[in-house]
C-alpha positions, 0 to 999 in steps of 0.5 A, spaced: 531 499 514 526 494 511 518 495 512 516 492 515 511 489 510 510 486 505 507 487 498 505 483 491 510 488 485 507 485 479 507 489 471 510 496 470 508 503 467 505 507 471 505 506 479 499 503 482 499 502 490 492 498 493 492 497 501 487 493 502 481 494 508 481 491 514 476 486 513 480 484 507 486 481 506 490 483 501 486 477 496 481 482 495 486 487 489 486 481 484 481 483 479 484 489 479 490 488 479 491 484 474 486 489 470 491 495 472 497 490 471 498 490 463 499 497 464 502 499 470 506 497 476 501 495 482 504 495 487 499 489 492 501 492 501 500 487 505 499 491 511 500 488 518 498 483 520 494 481 513 497 475 508 504 475 509 505 481 512 506 477 520 502 481 525 504 487 531 502 488 538 499 492 541 495 493 533 499 498 529 496 506 528 493 508 521 500 512 522 504 507 522 499 503 517 501 511 513 509 509 515 510 503 514 507 503 506 512 510 504 518 506 507 514 500 502 516 506 497 521 508 499 525 501 498 522 499 492 524 506 489 519 509 488 518 516 488 509 518 487 505 513 485 498 513 484 493 511 490 487 506 492 484 504 497 477 501 500 475 502 508 481 503 513 485 502 507 483 508 504 482 512 510 491 509 510 491 513 505 489 519 506 494 520 513 499 518 507 496 523 503 496 528 509 503 526 511 506 525 506 503 529 500 508 528 495 509 521 494 501 520 492 498 523 485 491 521 485 488 517 492 
């Protein structure tokens, strides 16, 4: 199953997932991604309705956003990652950590 969301995937090393908040798009993490990409694989998520990911109606729930990220990680072959989220992105990552605690090393 292909993820319904887009991401930017740069760098090499331990994976770090960046998840933006509601009032921000993926560009909010651009400088963080650039700083981490020297020694990490950085996955900058475009949540549904932001950046290059299409919006779906009705608005997805927090659990659906979390599931999008799990499906994205599966598609990228990432079993476990660290993650950074801000605002609504932190809420999505909390939902992912609760539903799939084995997938996130640190949040």
